[in-house]
C-alpha positions as CSV (number, residue, x, y, z in Angstrom):
1,X,21.5,-21.4,-9.0
2,X,25.1,-22.7,-9.6
3,X,27.9,-20.5,-8.4
4,X,31.5,-20.7,-9.5
5,X,34.0,-18.7,-7.4
6,X,36.9,-17.0,-9.2
7,X,39.7,-15.7,-7.0
8,X,41.1,-12.5,-8.6
9,X,43.7,-10.8,-6.4
10,X,42.3,-10.0,-3.0
11,X,38.7,-10.0,-4.2
12,X,36.3,-12.8,-5.0
13,X,33.9,-12.8,-8.0
14,X,31.2,-15.3,-8.3
15,X,29.7,-16.2,-11.7
16,X,26.1,-17.3,-11.0
17,X,24.3,-19.4,-13.5
18,X,20.6,-19.2,-13.6
19,X,18.7,-22.3,-14.6
20,X,15.2,-23.8,-14.4
21,X,12.0,-23.6,-16.4
22,X,11.2,-20.0,-15.4
23,X,14.4,-18.8,-16.9
24,X,14.6,-21.1,-19.9
25,X,15.4,-18.2,-22.3
26,X,18.2,-17.2,-20.0
27,X,19.6,-20.6,-19.4
28,X,23.3,-20.4,-18.7
29,X,23.2,-16.6,-18.3
30,X,26.2,-15.6,-16.2
31,X,25.8,-12.8,-13.7
32,X,28.8,-10.9,-12.5
33,X,28.8,-10.6,-8.8
34,X,30.9,-8.4,-6.5
35,X,31.1,-7.3,-2.9
36,X,29.2,-4.0,-2.5
37,X,28.5,-2.1,0.6
38,X,27.4,-4.7,3.2
39,X,26.3,-7.3,0.7
40,X,26.8,-8.6,-2.9
41,X,25.5,-7.1,-6.1
42,X,24.8,-9.4,-9.2
43,X,24.9,-7.7,-12.6
44,X,23.4,-9.2,-15.7
45,X,26.0,-8.5,-18.5
46,X,23.1,-8.4,-21.0
47,X,21.7,-5.4,-19.2
48,X,24.9,-3.4,-19.3
49,X,24.8,-0.2,-21.4
50,X,28.4,0.8,-20.8
51,X,31.4,0.1,-18.6
52,X,34.0,2.6,-17.5
53,X,37.1,1.6,-15.6
54,X,39.0,4.6,-14.3
55,X,42.8,4.9,-14.4
56,X,43.4,3.9,-10.7
57,X,44.5,0.5,-9.6
58,X,44.2,-1.5,-6.4
59,X,42.4,0.4,-3.6
60,X,42.0,3.4,-6.1
61,X,40.2,1.3,-8.7
62,X,36.8,2.4,-9.9
63,X,34.3,0.8,-12.2
64,X,31.1,2.5,-13.3
65,X,28.5,0.1,-14.8
66,X,25.8,2.0,-16.8
67,X,22.7,-0.1,-17.0
68,X,20.0,-0.1,-19.7
69,X,17.1,2.1,-18.5
70,X,19.5,4.6,-17.0
71,X,20.7,2.9,-13.8
72,X,24.2,3.0,-12.6
73,X,26.3,0.7,-10.4
74,X,29.6,2.1,-9.1
75,X,32.2,-0.2,-7.6
76,X,35.6,0.7,-5.9
77,X,38.8,-1.0,-4.9
78,X,39.2,-4.8,-5.1
79,X,35.5,-5.2,-5.9
80,X,36.0,-3.0,-9.0
81,X,39.1,-5.0,-10.1
82,X,37.3,-8.3,-9.7
83,X,34.2,-7.2,-11.5
84,X,36.3,-5.6,-14.3
85,X,38.2,-8.9,-14.8
86,X,35.0,-10.8,-15.1
87,X,33.6,-8.4,-17.7
88,X,36.9,-7.7,-19.6
89,X,38.5,-11.2,-19.4
90,X,35.5,-13.5,-18.8
91,X,33.4,-15.5,-21.2
92,X,31.2,-12.5,-22.1
93,X,34.1,-10.2,-23.0
94,X,33.5,-10.7,-26.7
95,X,30.1,-8.9,-26.3
96,X,32.0,-5.6,-25.6
97,X,34.1,-3.2,-27.6
98,X,36.9,-2.0,-25.3
99,X,38.3,1.5,-26.0
100,X,40.8,3.9,-24.5
101,X,38.9,6.7,-22.7
102,X,39.9,9.5,-20.3
103,X,43.0,7.6,-19.1
104,X,40.9,4.5,-18.4
105,X,38.9,2.0,-20.5
106,X,35.3,2.3,-21.9
107,X,33.4,-0.9,-22.7
108,X,30.5,-0.6,-25.2
109,X,28.2,-3.5,-25.8
110,X,28.5,-4.3,-29.5
111,X,24.8,-4.9,-29.6
112,X,24.3,-1.2,-28.8
113,X,26.4,0.1,-31.7
114,X,24.1,1.7,-34.3
115,X,26.5,3.1,-36.9
116,X,30.2,3.5,-37.6
117,X,31.7,6.3,-39.8
118,X,35.3,6.0,-41.0
119,X,37.5,8.7,-42.5
120,X,41.2,8.7,-43.4
121,X,43.6,5.8,-43.3
122,X,46.7,4.7,-41.3
123,X,47.7,7.1,-38.6
124,X,45.0,9.6,-39.9
125,X,42.2,7.1,-39.6
126,X,39.2,8.1,-37.5
127,X,36.1,6.0,-36.7
128,X,33.0,7.6,-35.0
129,X,31.1,5.0,-33.1
130,X,27.4,5.9,-32.5
131,X,25.9,3.7,-29.9
132,X,22.8,3.7,-27.7
133,X,22.7,7.2,-26.0
134,X,26.2,8.4,-26.9
135,X,29.0,8.4,-29.4
136,X,32.8,8.0,-29.3
137,X,35.5,8.8,-31.9
138,X,38.7,6.7,-32.0
139,X,41.8,7.4,-34.1
140,X,44.9,5.7,-35.6
141,X,45.5,2.1,-34.7
142,X,42.5,1.9,-32.4
143,X,40.3,3.1,-35.3
144,X,41.7,0.4,-37.6
145,X,41.2,-2.2,-34.9
146,X,37.5,-1.2,-34.3
147,X,36.8,-1.2,-38.1
148,X,38.4,-4.5,-38.6
149,X,36.6,-6.2,-35.7
150,X,33.1,-4.9,-36.6
151,X,33.1,-4.4,-40.3
152,X,35.9,-6.2,-42.2
């Protein structure tokens, strides 16, 4: 296992790369790791069903990582900030659609988007995103951005 440390603020995130014949189909798969409780948690981005970063910052930061199969990993403080940076700004960020949600940001894996439904245009535009287990409606500029990224 090769580990590459990334210093992000006061926290440390490690990207761990799996390799070897037993993981040939996952070769190069980066796991996002973060300090959690008295240890370290490693999260496979391909197993993420949703991300939600709450509106807090620094010690008040929260990150809820919904996992396929119904699991949930919750991180707080610097660990949440560091893991968020790895998901949002790291090499796997293009896998996610990031949307404004409840004062924070929702990350939906694009692979889980089943359908999009668009109405209106310009400031009146709305796009309903139906994804694995839930749906989300966005409006205005955010709706135009989503439609352009996924359809146009």
